[in-house]
Structures are given as structure tokens and as C-alpha cells.
PDB file of N, CA, C and O in Angstrom, chain B, residues numbered from 101:
ATOM      1  N   MET B 101       9.851  90.430 -56.912  1.00  0.00           N
ATOM      2  CA  MET B 101      10.970  89.325 -56.871  1.00  0.00           C
ATOM      3  C   MET B 101      10.983  89.497 -55.236  1.00  0.00           C
ATOM      4  O   MET B 101      10.620  88.478 -54.648  1.00  0.00           O
ATOM      5  N   THR B 102      11.230  90.270 -54.657  1.00  0.00           N
ATOM      6  CA  THR B 102      11.366  90.420 -53.328  1.00  0.00           C
ATOM      7  C   THR B 102      10.115  89.942 -52.856  1.00  0.00           C
ATOM      8  O   THR B 102      10.177  88.735 -52.623  1.00  0.00           O
ATOM      9  N   ALA B 103       8.829  90.521 -52.591  1.00  0.00           N
ATOM     10  CA  ALA B 103       7.664  89.513 -52.164  1.00  0.00           C
ATOM     11  C   ALA B 103       7.763  87.992 -51.896  1.00  0.00           C
ATOM     12  O   ALA B 103       7.535  87.294 -50.908  1.00  0.00           O
ATOM     13  N   PHE B 104       8.432  87.608 -53.869  1.00  0.00           N
ATOM     14  CA  PHE B 104       8.213  86.379 -53.282  1.00  0.00           C
ATOM     15  C   PHE B 104       9.219  85.143 -52.546  1.00  0.00           C
ATOM     16  O   PHE B 104       9.107  83.992 -52.124  1.00  0.00           O
ATOM     17  N   VAL B 105      10.244  86.190 -52.698  1.00  0.00           N
ATOM     18  CA  VAL B 105      11.772  85.726 -51.869  1.00  0.00           C
ATOM     19  C   VAL B 105      11.157  85.666 -50.603  1.00  0.00           C
ATOM     20  O   VAL B 105      11.417  84.648 -49.962  1.00  0.00           O
ATOM     21  N   ILE B 106      10.204  86.716 -49.929  1.00  0.00           N
ATOM     22  CA  ILE B 106       9.634  86.619 -48.621  1.00  0.00           C
ATOM     23  C   ILE B 106       8.674  85.599 -48.252  1.00  0.00           C
ATOM     24  O   ILE B 106       8.267  84.981 -47.267  1.00  0.00           O
ATOM     25  N   PHE B 107       8.552  85.678 -49.133  1.00  0.00           N
ATOM     26  CA  PHE B 107       6.787  84.491 -48.997  1.00  0.00           C
ATOM     27  C   PHE B 107       7.489  83.030 -49.081  1.00  0.00           C
ATOM     28  O   PHE B 107       7.314  82.158 -48.230  1.00  0.00           O
ATOM     29  N   TRP B 108       8.450  82.864 -50.427  1.00  0.00           N
ATOM     30  CA  TRP B 108       9.299  81.559 -49.815  1.00  0.00           C
ATOM     31  C   TRP B 108      10.097  81.224 -48.758  1.00  0.00           C
ATOM     32  O   TRP B 108      10.039  80.118 -48.220  1.00  0.00           O
ATOM     33  N   ALA B 109      10.828  82.085 -48.425  1.00  0.00           N
ATOM     34  CA  ALA B 109      11.698  82.224 -46.869  1.00  0.00           C
ATOM     35  C   ALA B 109      10.123  81.703 -45.834  1.00  0.00           C
ATOM     36  O   ALA B 109      10.246  80.590 -45.324  1.00  0.00           O
ATOM     37  N   ILE B 110       8.762  82.436 -45.546  1.00  0.00           N
ATOM     38  CA  ILE B 110       7.845  82.580 -44.941  1.00  0.00           C
ATOM     39  C   ILE B 110       7.462  80.881 -44.673  1.00  0.00           C
ATOM     40  O   ILE B 110       7.420  80.296 -43.591  1.00  0.00           O
ATOM     41  N   LEU B 111       7.261  80.453 -45.744  1.00  0.00           N
ATOM     42  CA  LEU B 111       7.272  79.144 -46.243  1.00  0.00           C
ATOM     43  C   LEU B 111       7.925  77.977 -45.553  1.00  0.00           C
ATOM     44  O   LEU B 111       7.593  77.028 -44.843  1.00  0.00           O
ATOM     45  N   GLY B 112       9.150  78.560 -46.163  1.00  0.00           N
ATOM     46  CA  GLY B 112      10.481  77.447 -45.398  1.00  0.00           C
ATOM     47  C   GLY B 112      10.409  77.004 -43.766  1.00  0.00           C
ATOM     48  O   GLY B 112      10.652  75.919 -43.239  1.00  0.00           O
ATOM     49  N   VAL B 113       9.865  78.613 -43.039  1.00  0.00           N
ATOM     50  CA  VAL B 113      10.386  78.498 -41.617  1.00  0.00           C
ATOM     51  C   VAL B 113       8.882  77.591 -40.929  1.00  0.00           C
ATOM     52  O   VAL B 113       8.863  76.899 -39.911  1.00  0.00           O
ATOM     53  N   ALA B 114       7.530  77.938 -42.037  1.00  0.00           N
ATOM     54  CA  ALA B 114       6.570  77.050 -41.536  1.00  0.00           C
ATOM     55  C   ALA B 114       6.813  75.664 -41.704  1.00  0.00           C
ATOM     56  O   ALA B 114       6.651  74.772 -40.872  1.00  0.00           O
ATOM     57  N   THR B 115       7.257  75.572 -42.984  1.00  0.00           N
ATOM     58  CA  THR B 115       7.728  73.722 -43.126  1.00  0.00           C
ATOM     59  C   THR B 115       9.029  73.443 -42.085  1.00  0.00           C
ATOM     60  O   THR B 115       9.261  72.247 -41.912  1.00  0.00           O
ATOM     61  N   LEU B 116       9.788  74.261 -41.466  1.00  0.00           N
ATOM     62  CA  LEU B 116      10.811  73.851 -40.228  1.00  0.00           C
ATOM     63  C   LEU B 116      10.190  74.033 -38.967  1.00  0.00           C
ATOM     64  O   LEU B 116      10.624  73.307 -38.072  1.00  0.00           O
ATOM     65  N   ALA B 117       9.507  74.626 -38.747  1.00  0.00           N
ATOM     66  CA  ALA B 117       8.247  75.137 -37.510  1.00  0.00           C
ATOM     67  C   ALA B 117       7.825  73.599 -37.530  1.00  0.00           C
ATOM     68  O   ALA B 117       8.591  72.907 -36.859  1.00  0.00           O
ATOM     69  N   LEU B 118       6.817  72.925 -38.127  1.00  0.00           N
ATOM     70  CA  LEU B 118       6.049  71.868 -38.736  1.00  0.00           C
ATOM     71  C   LEU B 118       6.773  70.848 -38.225  1.00  0.00           C
ATOM     72  O   LEU B 118       6.293  70.182 -37.307  1.00  0.00           O
ATOM     73  N   ALA B 119       8.068  70.561 -38.750  1.00  0.00           N
ATOM     74  CA  ALA B 119       8.572  69.513 -38.565  1.00  0.00           C
ATOM     75  C   ALA B 119       9.360  69.607 -36.511  1.00  0.00           C
ATOM     76  O   ALA B 119       9.702  68.784 -35.663  1.00  0.00           O
ATOM     77  N   LEU B 120       9.298  70.926 -36.609  1.00  0.00           N
ATOM     78  CA  LEU B 120      10.306  70.813 -34.583  1.00  0.00           C
ATOM     79  C   LEU B 120       9.138  70.489 -34.106  1.00  0.00           C
ATOM     80  O   LEU B 120       9.163  69.610 -33.245  1.00  0.00           O
ATOM     81  N   TYR B 121       7.226  71.295 -34.640  1.00  0.00           N
ATOM     82  CA  TYR B 121       6.198  70.684 -34.056  1.00  0.00           C
ATOM     83  C   TYR B 121       5.829  68.475 -33.809  1.00  0.00           C
ATOM     84  O   TYR B 121       5.328  67.710 -32.985  1.00  0.00           O
ATOM     85  N   ARG B 122       6.421  68.439 -34.987  1.00  0.00           N
ATOM     86  CA  ARG B 122       5.834  66.683 -35.073  1.00  0.00           C
ATOM     87  C   ARG B 122       7.207  65.836 -34.326  1.00  0.00           C
ATOM     88  O   ARG B 122       7.188  64.682 -33.896  1.00  0.00           O
ATOM     89  N   LYS B 123       8.702  67.071 -34.326  1.00  0.00           N
ATOM     90  CA  LYS B 123       9.529  65.969 -32.872  1.00  0.00           C
ATOM     91  C   LYS B 123       8.883  65.857 -31.349  1.00  0.00           C
ATOM     92  O   LYS B 123       8.996  64.969 -30.504  1.00  0.00           O
ATOM     93  N   PHE B 124       8.031  67.339 -31.334  1.00  0.00           N
ATOM     94  CA  PHE B 124       7.703  67.278 -30.110  1.00  0.00           C
ATOM     95  C   PHE B 124       6.499  66.455 -29.816  1.00  0.00           C
ATOM     96  O   PHE B 124       6.078  66.431 -28.659  1.00  0.00           O
ATOM     97  N   VAL B 125       5.659  65.499 -31.141  1.00  0.00           N
ATOM     98  CA  VAL B 125       4.540  64.714 -30.511  1.00  0.00           C
ATOM     99  C   VAL B 125       5.667  63.474 -30.471  1.00  0.00           C
ATOM    100  O   VAL B 125       5.847  63.075 -29.320  1.00  0.00           O
ATOM    101  N   THR B 126       6.197  63.012 -31.147  1.00  0.00           N
ATOM    102  CA  THR B 126       6.386  61.897 -31.498  1.00  0.00           C
ATOM    103  C   THR B 126       8.139  61.718 -30.267  1.00  0.00           C
ATOM    104  O   THR B 126       9.046  60.885 -30.264  1.00  0.00           O
ATOM    105  N   MET B 127       7.901  62.808 -29.524  1.00  0.00           N
ATOM    106  CA  MET B 127       8.643  62.614 -27.758  1.00  0.00           C
ATOM    107  C   MET B 127       7.834  61.521 -26.957  1.00  0.00           C
ATOM    108  O   MET B 127       8.055  60.503 -26.301  1.00  0.00           O
ATOM    109  N   HIS B 128       6.525  62.483 -27.472  1.00  0.00           N
ATOM    110  CA  HIS B 128       5.171  61.697 -26.227  1.00  0.00           C
ATOM    111  C   HIS B 128       4.852  60.515 -26.669  1.00  0.00           C
ATOM    112  O   HIS B 128       4.211  59.816 -25.884  1.00  0.00           O
ATOM    113  N   GLU B 129       5.145  60.012 -27.848  1.00  0.00           N
ATOM    114  CA  GLU B 129       4.948  59.005 -28.691  1.00  0.00           C
ATOM    115  C   GLU B 129       5.274  57.496 -27.227  1.00  0.00           C
ATOM    116  O   GLU B 129       6.210  57.210 -26.479  1.00  0.00           O
ATOM    117  N   ASP B 130       4.202  57.066 -27.436  1.00  0.00           N
ATOM    118  CA  ASP B 130       4.771  55.285 -26.310  1.00  0.00           C
ATOM    119  C   ASP B 130       5.162  54.253 -27.832  1.00  0.00           C
ATOM    120  O   ASP B 130       4.425  54.153 -28.813  1.00  0.00           O
ATOM    121  N   ASP B 131       6.235  53.718 -27.684  1.00  0.00           N
ATOM    122  CA  ASP B 131       7.190  53.114 -29.103  1.00  0.00           C
ATOM    123  C   ASP B 131       6.000  51.609 -28.344  1.00  0.00           C
ATOM    124  O   ASP B 131       6.655  50.583 -28.159  1.00  0.00           O
ATOM    125  N   TYR B 132       5.404  51.560 -28.194  1.00  0.00           N
ATOM    126  CA  TYR B 132       4.957  49.818 -27.580  1.00  0.00           C
ATOM    127  C   TYR B 132       3.343  49.666 -27.806  1.00  0.00           C
ATOM    128  O   TYR B 132       2.307  50.225 -27.446  1.00  0.00           O
ATOM    129  N   VAL B 133       3.803  48.462 -28.700  1.00  0.00           N
ATOM    130  CA  VAL B 133       2.100  48.092 -28.927  1.00  0.00           C
ATOM    131  C   VAL B 133       1.514  47.302 -28.074  1.00  0.00           C
ATOM    132  O   VAL B 133       1.733  46.185 -27.605  1.00  0.00           O
ATOM    133  N   HIS B 134       0.290  48.561 -27.914  1.00  0.00           N
ATOM    134  CA  HIS B 134      -0.124  47.587 -26.024  1.00  0.00           C
ATOM    135  C   HIS B 134      -1.385  46.924 -26.737  1.00  0.00           C
ATOM    136  O   HIS B 134      -2.368  47.543 -27.144  1.00  0.00           O
ATOM    137  N   LEU B 135      -1.149  45.387 -26.821  1.00  0.00           N
ATOM    138  CA  LEU B 135      -1.993  44.153 -26.733  1.00  0.00           C
ATOM    139  C   LEU B 135      -2.767  43.512 -25.761  1.00  0.00           C
ATOM    140  O   LEU B 135      -3.767  42.901 -26.138  1.00  0.00           O
ATOM    141  N   SER B 136      -2.446  43.551 -24.448  1.00  0.00           N
ATOM    142  CA  SER B 136      -3.308  42.903 -23.912  1.00  0.00           C
ATOM    143  C   SER B 136      -4.024  43.201 -22.776  1.00  0.00           C
ATOM    144  O   SER B 136      -4.130  44.366 -22.394  1.00  0.00           O
ATOM    145  N   ALA B 137      -4.510  42.309 -22.215  1.00  0.00           N
ATOM    146  CA  ALA B 137      -6.241  43.308 -21.195  1.00  0.00           C
ATOM    147  C   ALA B 137      -5.914  44.654 -20.216  1.00  0.00           C
ATOM    148  O   ALA B 137      -6.613  45.609 -19.875  1.00  0.00           O
ATOM    149  N   GLY B 138      -4.683  44.312 -19.963  1.00  0.00           N
ATOM    150  CA  GLY B 138      -4.415  45.454 -18.511  1.00  0.00           C
ATOM    151  C   GLY B 138      -4.125  46.859 -19.281  1.00  0.00           C
ATOM    152  O   GLY B 138      -3.902  47.927 -18.711  1.00  0.00           O
ATOM    153  N   GLU B 139      -4.174  46.643 -20.738  1.00  0.00           N
ATOM    154  CA  GLU B 139      -3.163  47.836 -21.699  1.00  0.00           C
ATOM    155  C   GLU B 139      -4.158  48.019 -22.185  1.00  0.00           C
ATOM    156  O   GLU B 139      -3.795  48.845 -23.022  1.00  0.00           O
ATOM    157  N   GLU B 140      -5.809  47.836 -22.436  1.00  0.00           N
ATOM    158  CA  GLU B 140      -6.530  48.528 -23.368  1.00  0.00           C
ATOM    159  C   GLU B 140      -7.305  49.974 -23.266  1.00  0.00           C
ATOM    160  O   GLU B 140      -8.081  50.385 -24.128  1.00  0.00           O
ATOM    161  N   ARG B 141      -6.934  50.716 -21.983  1.00  0.00           N
ATOM    162  CA  ARG B 141      -7.189  52.051 -21.835  1.00  0.00           C
ATOM    163  C   ARG B 141      -5.702  52.730 -22.902  1.00  0.00           C
ATOM    164  O   ARG B 141      -5.855  53.910 -23.220  1.00  0.00           O
ATOM    165  N   LEU B 142      -4.414  52.073 -23.398  1.00  0.00           N
ATOM    166  CA  LEU B 142      -3.800  52.935 -23.810  1.00  0.00           C
ATOM    167  C   LEU B 142      -3.961  52.831 -25.293  1.00  0.00           C
ATOM    168  O   LEU B 142      -3.257  53.571 -25.980  1.00  0.00           O
ATOM    169  N   ILE B 143      -4.960  51.848 -25.993  1.00  0.00           N
ATOM    170  CA  ILE B 143      -4.667  51.721 -27.354  1.00  0.00           C
ATOM    171  C   ILE B 143      -5.521  52.891 -27.836  1.00  0.00           C
ATOM    172  O   ILE B 143      -4.943  53.431 -28.778  1.00  0.00           O
ATOM    173  N   PRO B 144      -6.404  53.344 -27.613  1.00  0.00           N
ATOM    174  CA  PRO B 144      -7.204  54.455 -28.259  1.00  0.00           C
ATOM    175  C   PRO B 144      -6.144  55.825 -28.383  1.00  0.00           C
ATOM    176  O   PRO B 144      -6.217  56.672 -29.272  1.00  0.00           O
ATOM    177  N   GLN B 145      -5.215  55.810 -27.330  1.00  0.00           N
ATOM    178  CA  GLN B 145      -4.199  57.201 -26.984  1.00  0.00           C
ATOM    179  C   GLN B 145      -3.871  56.534 -28.475  1.00  0.00           C
ATOM    180  O   GLN B 145      -4.609  56.539 -29.461  1.00  0.00           O
ATOM    181  N   GLN B 146      -2.841  56.089 -28.372  1.00  0.00           N
ATOM    182  CA  GLN B 146      -1.910  55.446 -29.544  1.00  0.00           C
ATOM    183  C   GLN B 146      -2.152  55.519 -30.737  1.00  0.00           C
ATOM    184  O   GLN B 146      -1.250  55.810 -31.523  1.00  0.00           O
ATOM    185  N   LEU B 147      -3.725  55.214 -31.255  1.00  0.00           N
ATOM    186  CA  LEU B 147      -4.239  55.434 -32.054  1.00  0.00           C
ATOM    187  C   LEU B 147      -3.996  56.933 -32.244  1.00  0.00           C
ATOM    188  O   LEU B 147      -3.261  57.270 -33.172  1.00  0.00           O
ATOM    189  N   ALA B 148      -4.379  57.587 -31.692  1.00  0.00           N
ATOM    190  CA  ALA B 148      -4.732  59.183 -31.816  1.00  0.00           C
ATOM    191  C   ALA B 148      -3.960  59.902 -32.434  1.00  0.00           C
ATOM    192  O   ALA B 148      -4.101  60.735 -33.330  1.00  0.00           O
ATOM    193  N   THR B 149      -2.185  59.063 -31.246  1.00  0.00           N
ATOM    194  CA  THR B 149      -1.032  60.102 -31.803  1.00  0.00           C
ATOM    195  C   THR B 149      -0.782  59.212 -33.147  1.00  0.00           C
ATOM    196  O   THR B 149       0.341  59.377 -33.622  1.00  0.00           O
ATOM    197  N   PHE B 150      -1.563  58.365 -33.793  1.00  0.00           N
ATOM    198  CA  PHE B 150      -0.694  57.708 -34.350  1.00  0.00           C
ATOM    199  C   PHE B 150      -1.831  58.789 -35.647  1.00  0.00           C
ATOM    200  O   PHE B 150      -1.289  59.221 -36.664  1.00  0.00           O
ATOM    201  N   LYS B 151      -2.544  58.921 -35.519  1.00  0.00           N
ATOM    202  CA  LYS B 151      -3.358  59.691 -36.900  1.00  0.00           C
ATOM    203  C   LYS B 151      -2.868  61.120 -36.533  1.00  0.00           C
ATOM    204  O   LYS B 151      -2.991  61.898 -37.478  1.00  0.00           O
ATOM    205  N   ARG B 152      -2.397  61.611 -35.519  1.00  0.00           N
ATOM    206  CA  ARG B 152      -1.806  63.270 -35.349  1.00  0.00           C
ATOM    207  C   ARG B 152      -1.020  63.097 -36.726  1.00  0.00           C
ATOM    208  O   ARG B 152      -1.266  63.548 -37.844  1.00  0.00           O
ATOM    209  N   ILE B 153       0.286  62.071 -36.133  1.00  0.00           N
ATOM    210  CA  ILE B 153       1.522  61.754 -36.868  1.00  0.00           C
ATOM    211  C   ILE B 153       1.440  62.041 -38.344  1.00  0.00           C
ATOM    212  O   ILE B 153       1.973  62.949 -38.983  1.00  0.00           O
ATOM    213  N   GLY B 154       0.528  60.909 -38.805  1.00  0.00           N
ATOM    214  CA  GLY B 154       0.065  60.932 -39.538  1.00  0.00           C
ATOM    215  C   GLY B 154      -0.372  62.133 -40.788  1.00  0.00           C
ATOM    216  O   GLY B 154      -0.008  62.331 -41.947  1.00  0.00           O
ATOM    217  N   ALA B 155      -1.194  62.679 -39.996  1.00  0.00           N
ATOM    218  CA  ALA B 155      -1.817  64.151 -40.623  1.00  0.00           C
ATOM    219  C   ALA B 155      -0.275  65.115 -40.869  1.00  0.00           C
ATOM    220  O   ALA B 155      -0.065  65.776 -41.885  1.00  0.00           O
ATOM    221  N   ILE B 156       0.654  65.006 -39.738  1.00  0.00           N
ATOM    222  CA  ILE B 156       1.296  66.148 -40.033  1.00  0.00           C
ATOM    223  C   ILE B 156       2.344  65.914 -40.779  1.00  0.00           C
ATOM    224  O   ILE B 156       2.950  66.832 -41.329  1.00  0.00           O
ATOM    225  N   ASP B 157       2.746  64.438 -40.909  1.00  0.00           N
ATOM    226  CA  ASP B 157       3.443  63.718 -42.215  1.00  0.00           C
ATOM    227  C   ASP B 157       2.654  64.122 -43.863  1.00  0.00           C
ATOM    228  O   ASP B 157       3.120  63.920 -44.984  1.00  0.00           O
ATOM    229  N   ARG B 158       1.380  64.723 -43.488  1.00  0.00           N
ATOM    230  CA  ARG B 158       0.984  64.749 -45.258  1.00  0.00           C
ATOM    231  C   ARG B 158       1.570  66.027 -45.170  1.00  0.00           C
ATOM    232  O   ARG B 158       2.562  66.346 -45.826  1.00  0.00           O
ATOM    233  N   TRP B 159       1.010  66.738 -44.411  1.00  0.00           N
ATOM    234  CA  TRP B 159       1.509  68.665 -44.307  1.00  0.00           C
ATOM    235  C   TRP B 159       2.874  68.340 -44.577  1.00  0.00           C
ATOM    236  O   TRP B 159       3.295  68.756 -45.656  1.00  0.00           O
ATOM    237  N   GLY B 160       3.570  67.775 -43.947  1.00  0.00           N
ATOM    238  CA  GLY B 160       4.969  68.523 -44.391  1.00  0.00           C
ATOM    239  C   GLY B 160       5.516  67.494 -45.476  1.00  0.00           C
ATOM    240  O   GLY B 160       6.672  67.763 -45.801  1.00  0.00           O
ATOM    241  N   VAL B 161       4.924  66.276 -46.178  1.00  0.00           N
ATOM    242  CA  VAL B 161       5.694  66.507 -47.527  1.00  0.00           C
ATOM    243  C   VAL B 161       5.082  67.496 -48.707  1.00  0.00           C
ATOM    244  O   VAL B 161       5.557  67.958 -49.745  1.00  0.00           O
ATOM    245  N   THR B 162       3.922  67.588 -48.112  1.00  0.00           N
ATOM    246  CA  THR B 162       3.428  69.045 -49.123  1.00  0.00           C
ATOM    247  C   THR B 162       3.725  70.139 -48.761  1.00  0.00           C
ATOM    248  O   THR B 162       3.338  71.085 -49.446  1.00  0.00           O
ATOM    249  N   MET B 163       4.280  70.310 -47.917  1.00  0.00           N
ATOM    250  CA  MET B 163       4.756  71.760 -47.938  1.00  0.00           C
ATOM    251  C   MET B 163       6.796  71.276 -48.287  1.00  0.00           C
ATOM    252  O   MET B 163       7.257  72.394 -48.059  1.00  0.00           O
ATOM    253  N   THR B 164       7.404  70.849 -48.462  1.00  0.00           N
ATOM    254  CA  THR B 164       8.480  70.190 -48.280  1.00  0.00           C
ATOM    255  C   THR B 164       8.268  70.838 -49.546  1.00  0.00           C
ATOM    256  O   THR B 164       8.149  72.053 -49.702  1.00  0.00           O
ATOM    257  N   ILE B 165       8.224  69.830 -50.569  1.00  0.00           N
ATOM    258  CA  ILE B 165       7.536  69.970 -51.960  1.00  0.00           C
ATOM    259  C   ILE B 165       7.206  71.165 -52.354  1.00  0.00           C
ATOM    260  O   ILE B 165       7.794  71.575 -53.355  1.00  0.00           O
ATOM    261  N   VAL B 166       6.165  72.085 -51.687  1.00  0.00           N
ATOM    262  CA  VAL B 166       5.817  73.382 -52.329  1.00  0.00           C
ATOM    263  C   VAL B 166       7.059  74.635 -52.328  1.00  0.00           C
ATOM    264  O   VAL B 166       7.054  75.716 -52.917  1.00  0.00           O
ATOM    265  N   THR B 167       8.107  74.023 -51.424  1.00  0.00           N
ATOM    266  CA  THR B 167       8.869  74.425 -50.595  1.00  0.00           C
ATOM    267  C   THR B 167      10.128  74.935 -51.645  1.00  0.00           C
ATOM    268  O   THR B 167      10.868  75.913 -51.748  1.00  0.00           O
ATOM    269  N   VAL B 168       9.912  73.753 -52.294  1.00  0.00           N
ATOM    270  CA  VAL B 168      11.580  73.131 -52.883  1.00  0.00           C
ATOM    271  C   VAL B 168      10.946  73.845 -54.178  1.00  0.00           C
ATOM    272  O   VAL B 168      11.372  74.977 -54.408  1.00  0.00           O
ATOM    273  N   VAL B 169      10.027  73.344 -55.007  1.00  0.00           N
ATOM    274  CA  VAL B 169       9.635  73.819 -56.099  1.00  0.00           C
ATOM    275  C   VAL B 169       9.355  75.256 -56.246  1.00  0.00           C
ATOM    276  O   VAL B 169       9.509  75.705 -57.382  1.00  0.00           O
ATOM    277  N   LEU B 170       9.017  75.975 -55.428  1.00  0.00           N
ATOM    278  CA  LEU B 170       9.150  77.506 -55.231  1.00  0.00           C
ATOM    279  C   LEU B 170      10.472  77.915 -55.275  1.00  0.00           C
ATOM    280  O   LEU B 170      10.570  78.953 -55.930  1.00  0.00           O
ATOM    281  N   GLY B 171      11.332  77.589 -54.921  1.00  0.00           N
ATOM    282  CA  GLY B 171      12.453  77.944 -54.631  1.00  0.00           C
ATOM    283  C   GLY B 171      13.753  77.238 -55.516  1.00  0.00           C
ATOM    284  O   GLY B 171      14.975  77.281 -55.373  1.00  0.00           O
ATOM    285  N   LEU B 172      12.745  76.497 -56.608  1.00  0.00           N
ATOM    286  CA  LEU B 172      13.997  75.924 -57.935  1.00  0.00           C
ATOM    287  C   LEU B 172      13.482  77.320 -58.985  1.00  0.00           C
ATOM    288  O   LEU B 172      14.210  78.091 -59.612  1.00  0.00           O
ATOM    289  N   ALA B 173      11.685  77.288 -58.875  1.00  0.00           N
ATOM    290  CA  ALA B 173      11.343  78.269 -59.758  1.00  0.00           C
ATOM    291  C   ALA B 173      11.588  79.742 -59.348  1.00  0.00           C
ATOM    292  O   ALA B 173      11.167  80.469 -60.248  1.00  0.00           O
ATOM    293  N   LEU B 174      12.315  80.721 -57.930  1.00  0.00           N
ATOM    294  CA  LEU B 174      12.828  81.650 -57.851  1.00  0.00           C
ATOM    295  C   LEU B 174      14.098  81.642 -58.225  1.00  0.00           C
ATOM    296  O   LEU B 174      14.560  82.738 -58.543  1.00  0.00           O
ATOM    297  N   ALA B 175      14.809  80.700 -58.279  1.00  0.00           N
ATOM    298  CA  ALA B 175      15.848  80.370 -58.620  1.00  0.00           C
ATOM    299  C   ALA B 175      16.499  80.819 -60.059  1.00  0.00           C
ATOM    300  O   ALA B 175      17.335  81.684 -60.321  1.00  0.00           O
ATOM    301  N   ALA B 176      15.675  79.745 -61.019  1.00  0.00           N
ATOM    302  CA  ALA B 176      15.597  79.851 -62.485  1.00  0.00           C
ATOM    303  C   ALA B 176      15.055  81.085 -62.805  1.00  0.00           C
ATOM    304  O   ALA B 176      15.792  81.495 -63.703  1.00  0.00           O
ATOM    305  N   LEU B 177      14.075  82.040 -62.570  1.00  0.00           N
ATOM    306  CA  LEU B 177      13.437  82.984 -62.645  1.00  0.00           C
ATOM    307  C   LEU B 177      14.947  84.131 -62.032  1.00  0.00           C
ATOM    308  O   LEU B 177      15.347  84.987 -62.822  1.00  0.00           O
ATOM    309  N   TYR B 178      15.434  84.037 -61.034  1.00  0.00           N
ATOM    310  CA  TYR B 178      16.820  85.071 -60.637  1.00  0.00           C
ATOM    311  C   TYR B 178      17.921  84.989 -62.128  1.00  0.00           C
ATOM    312  O   TYR B 178      18.269  85.880 -62.902  1.00  0.00           O
ATOM    313  N   LEU B 179      18.213  83.656 -62.090  1.00  0.00           N
ATOM    314  CA  LEU B 179      18.887  83.683 -63.085  1.00  0.00           C
ATOM    315  C   LEU B 179      18.579  83.684 -64.575  1.00  0.00           C
ATOM    316  O   LEU B 179      19.514  83.423 -65.333  1.00  0.00           O
ATOM    317  N   TYR B 180      17.321  83.961 -65.111  1.00  0.00           N
ATOM    318  CA  TYR B 180      16.587  84.375 -66.752  1.00  0.00           C
ATOM    319  C   TYR B 180      16.783  85.807 -66.313  1.00  0.00           C
ATOM    320  O   TYR B 180      17.408  86.337 -67.232  1.00  0.00           O
ATOM    321  N   GLN B 181      16.588  86.577 -65.488  1.00  0.00           N
ATOM    322  CA  GLN B 181      16.602  88.058 -65.317  1.00  0.00           C
ATOM    323  C   GLN B 181      18.482  88.150 -65.726  1.00  0.00           C
ATOM    324  O   GLN B 181      18.949  88.964 -66.522  1.00  0.00           O
ATOM    325  N   ILE B 182      19.051  87.425 -65.191  1.00  0.00           N
ATOM    326  CA  ILE B 182      21.333  87.928 -64.931  1.00  0.00           C
ATOM    327  C   ILE B 182      20.888  87.835 -66.531  1.00  0.00           C
ATOM    328  O   ILE B 182      21.205  88.885 -67.091  1.00  0.00           O
ATOM    329  N   VAL B 183      20.383  87.092 -67.241  1.00  0.00           N
ATOM    330  CA  VAL B 183      20.689  86.872 -68.408  1.00  0.00           C
ATOM    331  C   VAL B 183      20.091  87.626 -69.294  1.00  0.00           C
ATOM    332  O   VAL B 183      20.798  88.124 -70.171  1.00  0.00           O
ATOM    333  N   LEU B 184      19.092  87.812 -69.288  1.00  0.00           N
ATOM    334  CA  LEU B 184      18.572  88.887 -70.077  1.00  0.00           C
ATOM    335  C   LEU B 184      19.275  90.290 -70.069  1.00  0.00           C
ATOM    336  O   LEU B 184      19.449  90.998 -71.061  1.00  0.00           O
ATOM    337  N   ARG B 185      19.665  90.583 -68.726  1.00  0.00           N
ATOM    338  CA  ARG B 185      20.514  91.566 -68.970  1.00  0.00           C
ATOM    339  C   ARG B 185      21.860  91.842 -69.172  1.00  0.00           C
ATOM    340  O   ARG B 185      22.415  92.941 -69.214  1.00  0.00           O
ATOM    341  N   GLN B 186      22.501  90.308 -69.338  1.00  0.00           N
ATOM    342  CA  GLN B 186      23.705  90.230 -70.526  1.00  0.00           C
ATOM    343  C   GLN B 186      23.162  90.879 -71.728  1.00  0.00           C
ATOM    344  O   GLN B 186      24.080  91.170 -72.495  1.00  0.00           O
ATOM    345  N   TYR B 187      22.488  91.072 -71.985  1.00  0.00           N
ATOM    346  CA  TYR B 187      22.149  91.018 -73.317  1.00  0.00           C
ATOM    347  C   TYR B 187      21.287  91.848 -74.037  1.00  0.00           C
ATOM    348  O   TYR B 187      21.100  91.651 -75.237  1.00  0.00           O
TER     349      TYR B 187
END
């Protein structure tokens, strides 16, 4: 069971690292929509940043769900083992 807990902890740290990476990407994000003729060169950069944040968000949601489900499964398994030892 220790190996599963270590895997779960590593998965949790990876999820937190992804959240930190998203924070760093959004720090450099331009919050204004550039539509005028002089700002055309900024549009591709905004689109690329938007796509990168979207990909990070998809992975973040997936990793968060997997981390929570695995943590709940480990907790249930641990409680099940405790109950078996008592009887």
C-alpha cells in the first residue's frame, strides 16, 4: 500500500506543479483584446497563449480528478483494512 500512497503523493505534487506553471503562463498574458489595425501583430500571440492555457486547464482538471479519486480510493482501502483487522 505504501507504493500507492507514494504514487498518489507524486501525482498530487505534479498537479500542484501544473497549477504553478499555469500561474506563470497567465502572469505574462495580455488581458486586453487587441482589435485595432495597429495591434494586429499581437493577435497571434494572444491566440497562442489562450491555446496553451486551455491545454493546461484540460490537463489540470483531469489530473485533479484522478488525484482526488485515487486519494478517496486509498482512504477507503485503508479503512477497509482497519475494519478487517478488528473482526
